[in-house]
VOBA-1610 file (N, C-alpha, C; in pm, whole numbers, padded with zeros to 5 digits, always signed):
BEGIN
Unk+01814-00161-00960Unk+01765-00212-00832Unk+01854-00161-00720Unk+01792-00120-00611Unk+01868-00078-00494Unk+01819-00157-00376Unk+01910-00197-00289Unk+01870-00277-00173Unk+01936-00224-00049Unk+01868-00242+00066Unk+01926-00204+00194Unk+01852-00090+00256Unk+01831-00098+00386Unk+01753+00005+00454Unk+01819+00140+00444Unk+01952+00144+00446Unk+02020+00272+00445Unk+02059+00319+00309Unk+02054+00232+00206Unk+02104+00270+00075Unk+02000+00263-00035Unk+01885+00202-00008Unk+01782+00195-00110Unk+01735+00333-00149Unk+01714+00356-00280Unk+01674+00487-00326Unk+01530+00485-00376Unk+01459+00598-00361Unk+01324+00605-00416Unk+01325+00583-00567Unk+01207+00561-00622Unk+01196+00517-00760Unk+01225+00626-00862Unk+01219+00752-00825Unk+01245+00859-00920Unk+01341+00959-00861Unk+01403+01037-00948Unk+01486+01147-00901Unk+01396+01254-00842Unk+01433+01307-00730Unk+01348+01402-00662Unk+01349+01537-00733Unk+01229+01586-00765Unk+01219+01718-00825Unk+01239+01826-00720Unk+01205+01798-00598Unk+01224+01889-00486Unk+01241+01808-00361Unk+01295+01870-00257Unk+01323+01795-00135Unk+01194+01747-00071Unk+01188+01619-00042Unk+01076+01562+00031Unk+01112+01559+00178Unk+01014+01575+00263Unk+01040+01579+00407Unk+00939+01491+00478Unk+00974+01451+00598Unk+00883+01371+00679Unk+00776+01460+00741Unk+00672+01397+00791Unk+00554+01471+00839Unk+00590+01570+00950Unk+00679+01531+01040Unk+00711+01619+01153Unk+00778+01748+01108Unk+00850+01743+00997Unk+00914+01864+00946Unk+00811+01964+00894Unk+00689+01918+00871Unk+00581+02005+00826Unk+00492+02053+00940Unk+00516+02001+01060Unk+00433+02038+01174Unk+00329+01937+01211Unk+00335+01818+01148Unk+00239+01712+01177Unk+00301+01614+01277Unk+00245+01606+01395Unk+00300+01520+01500Unk+00185+01455+01576Unk+00125+01352+01518Unk+00006+01292+01579Unk+00032+01235+01718Unk-00065+01251+01805Unk-00063+01182+01932Unk+00007+01255+02045Unk+00034+01178+02153Unk+00089+01236+02275Unk+00226+01182+02312Unk+00264+01066+02259Unk+00392+01007+02295Unk+00503+01054+02200Unk+00625+01057+02253Unk+00740+01099+02174Unk+00790+00985+02087Unk+00847+01017+01970Unk+00905+00913+01886Unk+01043+00873+01937Unk+01093+00761+01885Unk+01229+00718+01915Unk+01330+00797+01833Unk+01456+00759+01845Unk+01564+00834+01782Unk+01553+00846+01631Unk+01512+00741+01563Unk+01496+00744+01418Unk+01350+00762+01377Unk+01260+00762+01473Unk+01116+00766+01445Unk+01084+00659+01340Unk+01127+00536+01370Unk+01113+00426+01275Unk+01097+00295+01350Unk+01050+00194+01280Unk+01034+00062+01339Unk+01166+00008+01391Unk+01276+00054+01334Unk+01409+00010+01376Unk+01452+00070+01509Unk+01371+00157+01568Unk+01399+00202+01704Unk+01379+00089+01805Unk+01304-00014+01767Unk+01296-00135+01848Unk+01425-00212+01825Unk+01506-00226+01927Unk+01641-00280+01913Unk+01640-00415+01842Unk+01725-00429+01744Unk+01741-00553+01671Unk+01662-00562+01543Unk+01555-00483+01529Unk+01473-00489+01409Unk+01546-00425+01292Unk+01546-00493+01178Unk+01613-00443+01058Unk+01515-00439+00941Unk+01538-00345+00850Unk+01453-00329+00731Unk+01542-00323+00607Unk+01499-00391+00503Unk+01570-00387+00375Unk+01474-00368+00260Unk+01521-00302+00155Unk+01439-00279+00035Unk+01510-00331-00089Unk+01433-00375-00185Unk+01480-00393-00322Unk+01380-00322-00412Unk+01425-00221-00483Unk+01340-00141-00571Unk+01361-00188-00714Unk+01254-00225-00781Unk+01263-00285-00914Unk+01207-00188-01018Unk+01296-00128-01096Unk+01260-00035-01202Unk+01316-00091-01332Unk+01228-00128-01425Unk+01273-00184-01552Unk+01190-00126-01666Unk+01257-00073-01768Unk+01188-00017-01883Unk+01094+00094-01844Unk+00983+00104-01915Unk+00886+00211-01885Unk+00763+00157-01816Unk+00767+00028-01772Unk+00645-00031-01720Unk+00658-00094-01582Unk+00772-00149-01546Unk+00787-00219-01419Unk+00826-00121-01310Unk+00739-00108-01211Unk+00759-00016-01098Unk+00713-00088-00972Unk+00798-00165-00912Unk+00756-00248-00799Unk+00876-00276-00710Unk+00863-00371-00618Unk+00977-00402-00532Unk+00942-00490-00414Unk+01036-00496-00321Unk+01026-00582-00204Unk+01076-00505-00082Unk+01008-00523+00030Unk+01055-00471+00158Unk+01054-00585+00258Unk+01164-00601+00331Unk+01177-00709+00429Unk+01195-00651+00568Unk+01126-00710+00665Unk+01138-00672+00805Unk+01187-00794+00882Unk+01304-00783+00942Unk+01363-00894+01016Unk+01356-00861+01165Unk+01292-00948+01246Unk+01268-00915+01387Unk+01394-00899+01472Unk+01497-00978+01443Unk+01621-00966+01522Unk+01736-01020+01438Unk+01860-00988+01474Unk+01974-01026+01390Unk+02015-01172+01400Unk+01950-01251+01484Unk+01983-01393+01495Unk+01911-01476+01392Unk+01900-01605+01419Unk+01831-01698+01331Unk+01683-01699+01370Unk+01600-01635+01290Unk+01458-01619+01325Unk+01386-01753+01326Unk+01428-01847+01242Unk+01363-01979+01240Unk+01389-02055+01370Unk+01510-02044+01423Unk+01545-02115+01546Unk+01502-02038+01671Unk+01506-01906+01664Unk+01476-01820+01778Unk+01356-01734+01740Unk+01237-01791+01754Unk+01116-01731+01701Unk+01060-01623+01793Unk+00980-01535+01736Unk+00918-01429+01815Unk+00768-01447+01815Unk+00701-01420+01928Unk+00555-01427+01930Unk+00496-01317+01842Unk+00381-01346+01783Unk+00321-01251+01690Unk+00170-01268+01691Unk+00102-01162+01651Unk-00043-01162+01638Unk-00085-01093+01510Unk-00202-01127+01459Unk-00253-01076+01333Unk-00391-01014+01353Unk-00415-00903+01283Unk-00548-00844+01277Unk-00584-00817+01132Unk-00708-00848+01095Unk-00758-00826+00960Unk-00884-00742+00968Unk-00883-00627+00901Unk-01004-00545+00893Unk-01089-00589+00774Unk-01033-00581+00653Unk-01099-00633+00533Unk-01004-00731+00468Unk-01052-00851+00441Unk-00962-00960+00404Unk-00938-00979+00256Unk-00948-00873+00177Unk-00924-00884+00033Unk-00773-00879+00009Unk-00706-00992+00033Unk-00561-00993+00018Unk-00507-01134+00012Unk-00377-01143-00005Unk-00309-01271-00020Unk-00194-01279+00079Unk-00226-01281+00207Unk-00124-01284+00311Unk-00081-01428+00335Unk+00029-01467+00275Unk+00080-01604+00289Unk+00131-01625+00431Unk+00104-01743+00484Unk+00150-01779+00618Unk+00059-01735+00730Unk-00056-01676+00697Unk-00141-01617+00800Unk-00201-01721+00894Unk-00246-01835+00841Unk-00315-01930+00928Unk-00222-01992+01032Unk-00098-02024+00992Unk-00006-02080+01091Unk+00038-01974+01191Unk+00051-01850+01144Unk+00085-01741+01236Unk-00019-01732+01346Unk-00147-01737+01307Unk-00255-01728+01405Unk-00258-01853+01493Unk-00242-01970+01433Unk-00253-02095+01506Unk-00145-02108+01612Unk-00021-02077+01577Unk+00091-02094+01671Unk+00129-01964+01742Unk+00085-01851+01688Unk+00116-01724+01753Unk+00262-01686+01747Unk+00328-01716+01634Unk+00470-01685+01625Unk+00514-01668+01480Unk+00627-01599+01464Unk+00695-01586+01335Unk+00818-01675+01336Unk+00840-01745+01226Unk+00963-01822+01212Unk+01044-01778+01089Unk+00997-01674+01020Unk+01073-01612+00912Unk+01059-01460+00924Unk+01143-01385+00853Unk+01116-01243+00839Unk+00981-01221+00771Unk+00931-01099+00779Unk+00811-01059+00706Unk+00855-00990+00578Unk+00804-01037+00466Unk+00836-00978+00336Unk+00710-00917+00276Unk+00722-00796+00223Unk+00613-00726+00156Unk+00649-00708+00009Unk+00549-00725-00080Unk+00573-00709-00223Unk+00440-00681-00291Unk+00430-00708-00423Unk+00302-00686-00491Unk+00221-00815-00500Unk+00095-00802-00536Unk-00001-00913-00530Unk+00046-01036-00608Unk+00091-01016-00731Unk+00125-01130-00815Unk+00267-01181-00790Unk+00338-01122-00695Unk+00473-01169-00662Unk+00476-01251-00535Unk+00361-01274-00473Unk+00359-01345-00344Unk+00418-01485-00359Unk+00379-01559-00462Unk+00429-01694-00480Unk+00580-01700-00492Unk+00635-01613-00575Unk+00780-01610-00590Unk+00849-01568-00461Unk+00788-01475-00389Unk+00848-01430-00264Unk+00848-01541-00160Unk+00740-01619-00155Unk+00736-01733-00062Unk+00849-01830-00093Unk+00865-01865-00220Unk+00974-01954-00259Unk+01109-01898-00217Unk+01128-01769-00236Unk+01256-01707-00203Unk+01282-01707-00053Unk+01179-01679+00027Unk+01194-01681+00172Unk+01222-01823+00221Unk+01156-01920+00161Unk+01182-02060+00198Unk+01326-02096+00166Unk+01374-02061+00045Unk+01513-02090+00009Unk+01610-02024+00105Unk+01583-01898+00138Unk+01671-01820+00227Unk+01675-01885+00365Unk+01561-01933+00411Unk+01554-01995+00544Unk+01618-02133+00546Unk+01592-02214+00444Unk+01652-02347+00437Unk+01804-02340+00433Unk+01857-02239+00365Unk+02002-02225+00356Unk+02066-02198+00491Unk+01988-02151+00587Unk+02039-02118+00720Unk+01997-02219+00826Unk+01921-02321+00786Unk+01869-02419+00882Unk+01869-02557+00818Unk+01976-02630+00837Unk+01998-02757+00768Unk+01893-02862+00804Unk+01832-02851+00921Unk+01736-02953+00965Unk+01591-02918+00933Unk+01566-02804+00876Unk+01428-02760+00854Unk+01359-02844+00746Unk+01238-02887+00773Unk+01158-02961+00674Unk+01022-02893+00652Unk+00995-02785+00725Unk+00873-02707+00706Unk+00906-02562+00739Unk+00866-02472+00652Unk+00893-02329+00672Unk+00764-02252+00645Unk+00722-02171+00740Unk+00604-02086+00722Unk+00648-01946+00683Unk+00666-01924+00554Unk+00706-01793+00503Unk+00589-01696+00512Unk+00613-01581+00574Unk+00508-01479+00589Unk+00534-01369+00486Unk+00445-01360+00388Unk+00459-01264+00278Unk+00328-01190+00261Unk+00332-01058+00274Unk+00216-00973+00253Unk+00227-00896+00123Unk+00116-00837+00080Unk+00115-00771-00050Unk+00012-00658-00055Unk+00034-00569-00150Unk-00070-00479-00198Unk-00061-00475-00349Unk-00168-00434-00415Unk-00173-00438-00561Unk-00127-00304-00617Unk-00008-00304-00680Unk+00047-00181-00736Unk+00023-00170-00886Unk-00084-00235-00935Unk-00111-00241-01078Unk-00150-00110-01142Unk-00172-00005-01066Unk-00204+00124-01127Unk-00081+00190-01189Unk+00035+00162-01134Unk+00159+00220-01187Unk+00254+00114-01241Unk+00238-00008-01197Unk+00328-00116-01233Unk+00260-00215-01327Unk+00333-00259-01430Unk+00280-00365-01515Unk+00288-00495-01434Unk+00190-00514-01349Unk+00194-00622-01251Unk+00193-00760-01318Unk+00132-00769-01438Unk+00128-00896-01508Unk+00265-00938-01560Unk+00355-00843-01571Unk+00491-00877-01616Unk+00569-00952-01509Unk+00524-00943-01384Unk+00581-01018-01271Unk+00732-00995-01261Unk+00765-00868-01239Unk+00906-00829-01241Unk+00987-00866-01118Unk+00921-00905-01009Unk+00994-00941-00887Unk+01048-01083-00899Unk+01176-01100-00869Unk+01239-01232-00873Unk+01291-01270-00734Unk+01334-01394-00722Unk+01393-01439-00595Unk+01515-01355-00559Unk+01589-01314-00660Unk+01709-01232-00633Unk+01672-01101-00566Unk+01559-01043-00603Unk+01515-00918-00540Unk+01478-00942-00394Unk+01409-01054-00367Unk+01372-01086-00229Unk+01497-01108-00145Unk+01591-01183-00197Unk+01716-01208-00124Unk+01794-01079-00102Unk+01790-00988-00200Unk+01860-00860-00184Unk+01800-00779-00070Unk+01667-00779-00060Unk+01602-00706+00049Unk+01637-00769+00184Unk+01635-00902+00191Unk+01667-00971+00317Unk+01813-00951+00355Unk+01903-00971+00260Unk+02046-00961+00290Unk+02090-00817+00314Unk+02015-00723+00259Unk+02050-00582+00277Unk+01983-00516+00395Unk+01905-00592+00472Unk+01832-00532+00585Unk+01929-00478+00689Unk+01900-00359+00737Unk+01985-00292+00835Unk+01899-00223+00941Unk+01963-00189+01053Unk+01894-00108+01153Unk+01919+00039+01119Unk+01878+00128+01207Unk+01898+00271+01182Unk+01787+00331+01099Unk+01819+00442+01031Unk+01719+00514+00951Unk+01667+00425+00839Unk+01539+00439+00808Unk+01474+00359+00704Unk+01437+00451+00588Unk+01474+00411+00467Unk+01435+00487+00348Unk+01285+00472+00329Unk+01217+00582+00299Unk+01071+00583+00289Unk+01026+00635+00153Unk+00897+00620+00128Unk+00838+00674+00006Unk+00833+00572-00105Unk+00871+00613-00225Unk+00862+00530-00345Unk+00982+00437-00354Unk+00983+00340-00265Unk+01098+00251-00251Unk+01048+00112-00214Unk+01123+00008-00249Unk+01088-00128-00211Unk+00946-00163-00251Unk+00872-00223-00158Unk+00735-00264-00186Unk+00641-00146-00207Unk+00688-00026-00180Unk+00607+00094-00201Unk+00636+00165-00331Unk+00719+00107-00417Unk+00759+00174-00540Unk+00642+00211-00628Unk+00544+00121-00642Unk+00434+00146-00733Unk+00300+00171-00667Unk+00299+00195-00537Unk+00171+00206-00466Unk+00113+00347-00470Unk-00018+00355-00450Unk-00091+00481-00445Unk-00169+00488-00315Unk-00195+00610-00266Unk-00273+00627-00144Unk-00350+00759-00150Unk-00481+00751-00135Unk-00567+00869-00129Unk-00559+00953-00257Unk-00524+00889-00370Unk-00515+00961-00496Unk-00377+01016-00526Unk-00287+01007-00429Unk-00149+01051-00450Unk-00055+00930-00446Unk+00070+00956-00475Unk+00168+00849-00466Unk+00182+00805-00321Unk+00165+00677-00297Unk+00186+00621-00164Unk+00325+00564-00151Unk+00341+00465-00064Unk+00473+00405-00049Unk+00495+00345+00088Unk+00622+00335+00124Unk+00664+00285+00254Unk+00679+00401+00351Unk+00624+00384+00470Unk+00642+00484+00575Unk+00663+00415+00709Unk+00726+00483+00800Unk+00752+00424+00931Unk+00752+00532+01038Unk+00731+00491+01163Unk+00732+00582+01277Unk+00743+00499+01404Unk+00771+00565+01515Unk+00783+00492+01643Unk+00733+00578+01757Unk+00714+00512+01871Unk+00678+00579+01995Unk+00753+00513+02111Unk+00791+00595+02209Unk+00857+00546+02329Unk+00771+00583+02449Unk+00728+00484+02525Unk+00648+00512+02643Unk+00737+00565+02756Unk+00685+00655+02838Unk+00762+00703+02953Unk+00784+00590+03053Unk+00886+00601+03138Unk+00917+00494+03234Unk+00798+00452+03319Unk+00715+00546+03358Unk+00601+00513+03443Unk+00501+00420+03374Unk+00506+00416+03241Unk+00415+00332+03164Unk+00486+00210+03107Unk+00607+00184+03154Unk+00682+00067+03110Unk+00808+00099+03035Unk+00815+00217+02975Unk+00935+00256+02903Unk+00957+00180+02773Unk+00856+00110+02725Unk+00873+00027+02605Unk+00877+00110+02478Unk+00943+00056+02376Unk+00946+00117+02243Unk+00857+00037+02150Unk+00785+00108+02065Unk+00698+00046+01966Unk+00721+00117+01833Unk+00734+00039+01726Unk+00752+00098+01594Unk+00657+00036+01494Unk+00622+00112+01391Unk+00532+00064+01286Unk+00592+00094+01149Unk+00567+00004+01056Unk+00600+00026+00915Unk+00478-00007+00833Unk+00447+00077+00733Unk+00330+00056+00649Unk+00369+00050+00502Unk+00295-00031+00428Unk+00297-00030+00282Unk+00163+00030+00242Unk+00162+00161+00215Unk+00038+00236+00199Unk-00007+00234+00053Unk-00124+00174+00029Unk-00176+00159-00106Unk-00328+00154-00100Unk-00388+00246-00027Unk-00532+00242-00002Unk-00590+00383-00016Unk-00720+00397+00007Unk-00781+00527-00015Unk-00888+00562+00085Unk-00948+00677+00063Unk-01051+00732+00150Unk-01049+00883+00136Unk-01072+00952+00245Unk-01065+01098+00249Unk-00951+01136+00342Unk-00839+01175+00288Unk-00715+01191+00364Unk-00729+01292+00478Unk-00696+01245+00598Unk-00682+01329+00716Unk-00537+01322+00760Unk-00479+01436+00792Unk-00342+01439+00839Unk-00339+01508+00975Unk-00324+01428+01080Unk-00323+01479+01217Unk-00448+01562+01246Unk-00563+01512+01202Unk-00691+01576+01228Unk-00731+01681+01127Unk-00648+01710+01029Unk-00678+01813+00929Unk-00730+01747+00802Unk-00844+01791+00749Unk-00903+01728+00629Unk-00829+01769+00502Unk-00711+01716+00483Unk-00625+01755+00371Unk-00685+01713+00238Unk-00741+01592+00233Unk-00798+01546+00107Unk-00905+01639+00055Unk-00995+01680+00141Unk-01102+01771+00098Unk-01045+01907+00062Unk-00946+01953+00138Unk-00887+02084+00110Unk-00816+02087-00025Unk-00757+01974-00064Unk-00683+01967-00190Unk-00766+01906-00304Unk-00893+01878-00277Unk-00984+01837-00383Unk-00976+01692-00425Unk-00924+01605-00338Unk-00919+01462-00370Unk-00973+01382-00253Unk-01082+01310-00278Unk-01129+01217-00176Unk-01222+01115-00241Unk-01227+01000-00180Unk-01310+00889-00229Unk-01457+00927-00222Unk-01531+00896-00328Unk-01674+00924-00342Unk-01704+01072-00354Unk-01605+01150-00396Unk-01626+01294-00413Unk-01743+01323-00508Unk-01750+01245-00616Unk-01857+01267-00714Unk-01969+01165-00697Unk-01975+01102-00579Unk-02076+01001-00550Unk-02072+00887-00652Unk-01953+00859-00701Unk-01931+00750-00796Unk-01819+00662-00743Unk-01846+00531-00735Unk-01745+00438-00685Unk-01669+00379-00802Unk-01546+00428-00825Unk-01461+00376-00932Unk-01352+00285-00877Unk-01368+00244-00752Unk-01264+00163-00690Unk-01144+00244-00646Unk-01164+00375-00628Unk-01052+00464-00595Unk-00990+00432-00459Unk-01065+00367-00372Unk-01013+00339-00238Unk-00957+00198-00226Unk-00956+00123-00337Unk-00904-00013-00334Unk-00751-00011-00341Unk-00691-00123-00309Unk-00546-00132-00323Unk-00476-00201-00208Unk-00522-00183-00088Unk-00475-00253+00033Unk-00366-00178+00110Unk-00347-00223+00233Unk-00242-00170+00320Unk-00192-00282+00409Unk-00060-00291+00420Unk+00004-00383+00513Unk+00070-00302+00623Unk+00048-00343+00748Unk+00107-00277+00864Unk+00188-00381+00941Unk+00310-00346+00978Unk+00392-00430+01065Unk+00427-00349+01189Unk+00398-00404+01306Unk+00426-00338+01434Unk+00527-00423+01511Unk+00629-00359+01562Unk+00728-00426+01647Unk+00732-00357+01782Unk+00757-00433+01888Unk+00774-00375+02020Unk+00871-00459+02100Unk+00934-00395+02199Unk+01021-00469+02291Unk+00949-00501+02422Unk+00820-00471+02429Unk+00741-00507+02547Unk+00719-00659+02550Unk+00718-00721+02668Unk+00702-00867+02677Unk+00555-00906+02664Unk+00511-00926+02541Unk+00370-00953+02515Unk+00349-01096+02466Unk+00238-01154+02507Unk+00194-01283+02455Unk+00140-01264+02314Unk+00128-01375+02241Unk+00068-01364+02107Unk-00075-01313+02115Unk-00146-01345+02223Unk-00283-01295+02240Unk-00285-01143+02250Unk-00197-01086+02332Unk-00195-00941+02344Unk-00132-00875+02221Unk-00048-00947+02148Unk+00003-00893+02022Unk-00107-00884+01918Unk-00200-00980+01919Unk-00316-00970+01829Unk-00402-00849+01867Unk-00417-00826+01995Unk-00491-00707+02040Unk-00419-00580+01997Unk-00286-00581+02006Unk-00207-00465+01964Unk-00223-00441+01814Unk-00219-00549+01735Unk-00235-00536+01591Unk-00371-00475+01555Unk-00474-00507+01634Unk-00606-00450+01607Unk-00603-00298+01615Unk-00520-00244+01702Unk-00516-00097+01719Unk-00451-00028+01600Unk-00384-00103+01515Unk-00335-00043+01391Unk-00449+00013+01310Unk-00565-00052+01317Unk-00681-00007+01239Unk-00730+00129+01287Unk-00710+00159+01416Unk-00745+00293+01466Unk-00655+00397+01401Unk-00527+00364+01387Unk-00435+00456+01320Unk-00473+00479+01176Unk-00510+00372+01104Unk-00554+00386+00966Unk-00682+00468+00957Unk-00774+00445+01050Unk-00899+00520+01049Unk-00873+00670+01066Unk-00774+00704+01149Unk-00743+00847+01169Unk-00692+00913+01042Unk-00638+00834+00949Unk-00592+00891+00822Unk-00705+00905+00721Unk-00824+00858+00755Unk-00938+00869+00665Unk-00961+00748+00579Unk-00909+00631+00621Unk-00923+00509+00542Unk-01069+00472+00521Unk-01102+00427+00399Unk-01237+00383+00369Unk-01258+00236+00402Unk-01149+00159+00418Unk-01159+00014+00440Unk-01254-00047+00336Unk-01228-00020+00209Unk-01320-00054+00102Unk-01324-00203+00073Unk-01422-00242-00008Unk-01441-00382-00043Unk-01318-00442-00109Unk-01248-00365-00191Unk-01132-00415-00265Unk-01001-00389-00197Unk-01003-00354-00071Unk-00879-00326+00002Unk-00855-00435+00104Unk-00733-00487+00107Unk-00693-00579+00212Unk-00622-00502+00320Unk-00675-00505+00441Unk-00622-00423+00551Unk-00571-00516+00660Unk-00439-00534+00667Unk-00377-00632+00754Unk-00274-00568+00846Unk-00264-00618+00967Unk-00160-00574+01060Unk-00102-00695+01131Unk+00030-00703+01137Unk+00103-00805+01212Unk+00183-00735+01320Unk+00172-00783+01443Unk+00251-00728+01553Unk+00336-00838+01613Unk+00461-00806+01646Unk+00549-00904+01710Unk+00630-00838+01821Unk+00678-00921+01913Unk+00760-00874+02025Unk+00900-00934+02018Unk+00998-00851+02047Unk+01138-00896+02047Unk+01193-00919+02187Unk+01112-00900+02289Unk+01161-00910+02428Unk+01224-01048+02453Unk+01343-01055+02512Unk+01408-01185+02536Unk+01322-01281+02619Unk+01239-01227+02706Unk+01158-01311+02792Unk+01042-01380+02724Unk+01011-01342+02599Unk+00901-01406+02527Unk+00947-01477+02400Unk+01073-01464+02366Unk+01124-01530+02245Unk+01113-01681+02261Unk+01083-01750+02153Unk+01059-01894+02156Unk+01178-01968+02096Unk+01283-01979+02174Unk+01404-02047+02130Unk+01379-02197+02117Unk+01472-02266+02054Unk+01459-02412+02040Unk+01453-02479+02176Unk+01530-02429+02270Unk+01529-02487+02405Unk+01394-02468+02472Unk+01336-02350+02460Unk+01205-02325+02521Unk+01097-02408+02454Unk+01109-02429+02324Unk+01008-02507+02253Unk+01017-02655+02286Unk+01130-02698+02339Unk+01150-02841+02369Unk+01102-02880+02508Unk+01081-02781+02596Unk+01045-02811+02734Unk+00942-02711+02783Unk+00886-02740+02899Unk+00798-02642+02963Unk+00880-02518+02995Unk+00824-02402+02968Unk+00899-02279+02986Unk+00812-02175+03056Unk+00877-02090+03133Unk+00811-01976+03196Unk+00834-01854+03106Unk+00726-01793+03061Unk+00734-01683+02967Unk+00683-01556+03033Unk+00755-01446+03012Unk+00711-01316+03064Unk+00582-01273+02994Unk+00501-01194+03063Unk+00376-01148+03003Unk+00333-01017+03068Unk+00335-00910+02989Unk+00288-00779+03037Unk+00138-00789+03066Unk+00091-00736+03178Unk-00049-00758+03217Unk-00149-00685+03128Unk-00266-00743+03119Unk-00373-00684+03037Unk-00403-00540+03075Unk-00411-00514+03206Unk-00455-00381+03248Unk-00346-00276+03236Unk-00229-00314+03177Unk-00127-00214+03145Unk-00103-00204+02994Unk-00195-00261+02916Unk-00180-00261+02771Unk-00224-00131+02705Unk-00312-00057+02769Unk-00373+00059+02703Unk-00272+00160+02647Unk-00165+00195+02721Unk-00068+00288+02662Unk-00004+00234+02534Unk+00020+00103+02529Unk+00074+00044+02407Unk-00027+00051+02293Unk-00156+00036+02325Unk-00259+00050+02223Unk-00256+00191+02163Unk-00245+00291+02250Unk-00238+00429+02203Unk-00115+00450+02117Unk-00001+00398+02162Unk+00124+00413+02087Unk+00113+00350+01949Unk+00047+00235+01940Unk+00033+00167+01811Unk-00048+00252+01714Unk-00160+00306+01760Unk-00243+00389+01673Unk-00167+00512+01627Unk-00093+00575+01719Unk-00017+00694+01684Unk+00092+00664+01582Unk+00168+00557+01604Unk+00280+00524+01516Unk+00230+00487+01377Unk+00120+00413+01368Unk+00066+00375+01239Unk+00018+00498+01163Unk-00052+00586+01232Unk-00099+00709+01167Unk+00018+00788+01110Unk+00122+00809+01190Unk+00235+00889+01143Unk+00313+00818+01033Unk+00320+00685+01039Unk+00388+00611+00933Unk+00321+00635+00799Unk+00188+00638+00796Unk+00116+00666+00672Unk+00147+00807+00623Unk+00148+00903+00714Unk+00179+01041+00674Unk+00319+01049+00615Unk+00414+00979+00676Unk+00551+00979+00623Unk+00558+00915+00485Unk+00480+00808+00464Unk+00478+00745+00332Unk+00435+00845+00226Unk+00336+00927+00257Unk+00285+01024+00161Unk+00380+01142+00139Unk+00432+01197+00247Unk+00516+01317+00231Unk+00655+01284+00177Unk+00701+01161+00196Unk+00831+01121+00144Unk+00825+01060+00005Unk+00705+01023-00042Unk+00692+00962-00174Unk+00728+01062-00284Unk+00789+01010-00390Unk+00820+01089-00508Unk+00730+01045-00622Unk+00708+01136-00718Unk+00625+01105-00833Unk+00685+00991-00913Unk+00600+00896-00952Unk+00643+00781-01031Unk+00556+00772-01156Unk+00621+00761-01271Unk+00552+00742-01398Unk+00576+00599-01442Unk+00468+00527-01466Unk+00480+00388-01507Unk+00378+00355-01614Unk+00328+00232-01609Unk+00228+00189-01706Unk+00124+00105-01633Unk-00002+00142-01651Unk-00109+00071-01584Unk-00108-00075-01627Unk-00095-00165-01528Unk-00085-00306-01559Unk-00213-00366-01615Unk-00326-00295-01604Unk-00453-00347-01653Unk-00485-00296-01793Unk-00446-00171-01823Unk-00481-00112-01953Unk-00362-00097-02045Unk-00241-00097-01990Unk-00121-00075-02071Unk-00094+00071-02099Unk-00184+00161-02057Unk-00164+00304-02082Unk-00065+00362-01982Unk-00001+00471-02022Unk+00090+00540-01931Unk+00012+00586-01809Unk+00075+00575-01693Unk+00010+00614-01568Unk+00107+00697-01485Unk+00054+00791-01411Unk+00137+00880-01330Unk+00088+00880-01187Unk+00177+00849-01096Unk+00147+00860-00955Unk+00210+00988-00902Unk+00127+01090-00889Unk+00177+01222-00852Unk+00194+01230-00700Unk+00314+01266-00658Unk+00338+01286-00515Unk+00257+01406-00465Unk+00213+01399-00342Unk+00138+01511-00286Unk+00224+01637-00289Unk+00165+01747-00333Unk+00236+01875-00346Unk+00262+01931-00206Unk+00388+01934-00165Unk+00420+01978-00030Unk+00394+02126-00010Unk+00408+02206-00115Unk+00377+02349-00101Unk+00228+02369-00079Unk+00147+02296-00155Unk+00002+02305-00134Unk-00036+02253+00004Unk+00032+02147+00047Unk+00005+02094+00181Unk+00045+02196+00287Unk+00157+02263+00269Unk+00198+02366+00366Unk+00094+02477+00375Unk+00033+02513+00262Unk-00071+02617+00265Unk-00189+02572+00350Unk-00229+02444+00333Unk-00340+02392+00413Unk-00304+02394+00561Unk-00184+02349+00593Unk-00143+02346+00734Unk-00135+02486+00792Unk-00090+02582+00712Unk-00080+02721+00760Unk-00219+02775+00792Unk-00318+02740+00710Unk-00454+02788+00735Unk-00510+02731+00864Unk-00457+02616+00906Unk-00500+02555+01031Unk-00405+02584+01147Unk-00312+02676+01124Unk-00219+02715+01228Unk-00123+02606+01270Unk-00088+02518+01178Unk-00008+02401+01213Unk+00127+02395+01142Unk+00158+02485+01056Unk+00283+02477+00979Unk+00403+02492+01071Unk+00498+02401+01057Unk+00619+02405+01141Unk+00700+02530+01110
//
């Protein structure tokens, strides 16, 4: 097991160097990325991983996103939720929508580990808040049962605590790591990916970052290029639905713009535009969720603000559009990074018990496709 944003390692030894999308010439959109091109470019946001590799069958893990380095339960952040297809087990969703805020970090894991992860987040929060009698743990999931023996339920509270305690700012490890260890996307190995955008001063100068747990399918598009069709893999290729596009995707968006929970819900909706640009099928068996939160000091819901009438900052509606564009761009690039940084993982199908292989996308073949489109870096 490896934990920590800066020290977590992908699930397999790399056969060849993996690179991020921009190193290949893929740079979706019009806005520039932040320094790390990661969700951690939003000041204070930290990410941690716990990668769980056991025997020849367990290939799973945990990824934690902490909005700020303080006490999140006491100093809450406004948040919004968007759901495209609701085939999922997003714990804490109803209270998030009702109150428009997060009071715990966001934890991502596999489908059958949600219950254990909720318990672990509650324990972690209670240990830091002696007066707490109710905790709304927010835990998202995707089903990694194609590579992971999901019925073995390999994730423990210790793994969740390791991801939370190991969360750091700075560069984020991507690919076959943490909650992305056993995931698949578009027929290739999926995983964790992240990206960011910085608006120019004239548009507010705000930073926005996205992190994805990519485990879904469709016909892969990479910055407008039909890569899936070029490489011979796409959903419904043979006009047969085998559930190839099922699996789900979790998106987390952070920004330092002073947004209300209402506008954060609107921002989360734009994550679906980013997923659509990658060729997502939004299939019946896919849970497609996005959570957006703001770290701006003027919108944080401290204990003092919750006890009295408070004046809260609010970026105006008619200046939201650039942030909407940034969200779609960052989510799209985060998915591309998840794919290009993922390493091949060999595990065991949790449904059949047979050996299963999640093959990472061939970067040399991808470079050939990009070269034919005049896009190779």
